[in-house]
N, C-alpha and C positions, 0 to 999 in steps of 0.2 A: 504494500500500500504506500509506503514511503517513496518508493521509486516511481509509482504512478503519479503521486502528487508532485514529485520533483520534475516530472516531464510536462506537467500541465500548466496552462495559462489561466484556466478558470476551473473552479470546483463548485459544483451546484449541489445543495442539500435542501431538503424540506425542513419545515419548522419542527416536525416531529423528531427528526434526527438531531437537530439543535437541542431540543428539550431533553433528549436522552443523554446528552453529554454537554451540559451547559457551560463547562469551563474550557471546552475545546476550541482550538483555532486550527483551521484546515490548512496546515503546511506539512511538508515532509518531516521537518524536525520535530513537530509536535507528536508524531506517531512513532518516531524512532530517533531519539535525540543522539544516541551514540554514533549515528552516521550523519550527523548534521553537517560536519565539514565536507564530507564527500558529496552530499546533496547540493551544497552551495557551489562546489567546484563544477558539478555537472550543469547546474543552471547557468553559471557564468560561461561555460564552454558553449552552451546553446544560446547565449546572448539573451537570457532571461534574467533581467537585472532586478526585478521586483518579485515578491512572493505572489502566488496565484491569487487572482481576484476571488474572494469568497462570496458566492451568491446564495442568499437565503430566500426560499420561496414560501410565502405564507398568505393564503387567501384571507384569513381572519385578522392578520396583524397582531396576533397575540404573541408578541416577542418582547423580551426585556432588553432594552438598549444599553443596559449596564453590564452585559456579559462581555467577556474578554474579546470575542471576535469583533465587537464594535468599539470597545472602550480602550484597548491597549495600543491601538495604532500599529500592531504587528502586520496587519494585512489591510488591503482595501476591501470594504464590504459594500455589497449592493443588496438591498432588500426589494424583492418584487412582490407586490401585493395588489389588492383590489382597492377601489375607492373607499369602501367601508373600512378596510384594513388600514389605509393611510390615515383616516380620521382617528382611528384608535391609537395609532402610533404618534399622532400629533401632540398627545399629552406628555410625551417624553422628549428629552433633549437629545438631539442627534450628535454623536460624538465622533471626533477624529475623521471628519469628512465622509462618514458613511452616507451612502445615497439611498433614497427611497424612491422607487418608480412605480407608478400605478399602471396596472394592466386592466383595461376594461373587459370584463369577462361576462359571458352569457351562459356559462355552463357551471357545473358543480365543482370543477377543478380548473385551475389556470392552465390553458392549453400549452403544450410543450413548445409549439412553434412560436407562440407569443413570448415565452421565456427566452428562447434563443434570439429572437429579434432584439429584445432589450439587452441581452448579453453582448451582442455584436454592436449595439449602439454605444455601450460602455467600454468596450475593449475590441481588440482585433486578434482574437485567439486562434491559434493553430490546433491546440489540443484542449478539449473540454472533458473534464472528469465528472461524471455523475455518480455521487455517492448515496443517493436515495433520499428518503426511504422508499418503501415498497409501492406506495401510491404514485409517487413521482416517477419511479422506474417504469411502472405499468403504463403511465401516460406517454412516456417517451417511446416505449416499445410499440404501443398501439399506433403511434404516428410514424413509425419506421425511422426513428432518429437515433438508433443505437447501432454503432458500427461493430463494437467489440464488447464482450462481457467477460469479466475476470471473476472467477469463483474459487474459493478456498475450501477444500475438503479436509476437515479436521477430525482426528480420531477421538471424538467425544460424543457420547450418546446423551442428548439433553432430555428427550421425552417431552410429553405434553399432556396436560390434563384436558378432559373434555370441556369445551366452552371456556377455556382460560383467557381468551381475548388476545393472545399473542398473534402478531402479524407474520405472514409468510414473506417470501422473497418479492413477490408481486401481488399487489392488492388493487382492487377496483377494476380489474380487467380479467376477462376469461378468454383464453386462446384455444386450448385443447378441450374437447376433441375436434370441434368444427373448424378451427383455424389455428392449428399448432404452429409455434415458431421453432424452427430447427436451426441450431447453430452448428458451425463446423469447427471441430477441435483443431487448433493451429499450434498450440504449445502446451507442454506439461513440464512443470518443475517440481522438485521434491526437496523438502527440508525436514529431515528426520521422518516423522510420520505424517507430516502435512503435505498435501498435494495442492499445487497452484495451477489452476486450469484457465486457459485462455481460449475463448470461442469467437469466431467471426460470424456475423450475420449478413447475408446478402440482402440487398434491397428487395428482391423478389420475395424472400422468405418473410421479411418484416411486413410487407404490404399484403401478404396472402395471395 
């Protein structure tokens, strides 16, 4: 994950992901500090002189602007929300140049293409990393906007209680059996008992 972040110009997360890890800042160093110097060298070699733009998507605007991603100035932060969400955020002070942009939506979720439109207005990214959560990932998959998927297979059995409310990898969209999305395995790495899998999605597969 640290390497993916180090290669990225923009990292997009949903407000649920932010709420799950409120103290986090989406940089390579934040997830693997012991390789921080190497990540910096890699970004410098790629002429990426600033940390990746952190994009937070929240239709409701239920976000605390005192969190480190907005408060510390470690990264540039862009909040994408609705008109109602912007009104809710207006009661807080915007810190360290964080931007709030309103997406006029007509649907239950902010459309993935609208998110990308605003991202490209704020930046000129070559690599965009989508870290979720599951509703946001489902929206991008449904719109055919995911080129590659990275999955980690860990040797841990978690289990699940009936109706425990925990989310899956993709939520809000149903693809199989009528419209399954098939990825092509293009890389496998191993670290002890962990497998790191990389899949490519063709545009035809994503669009059904």
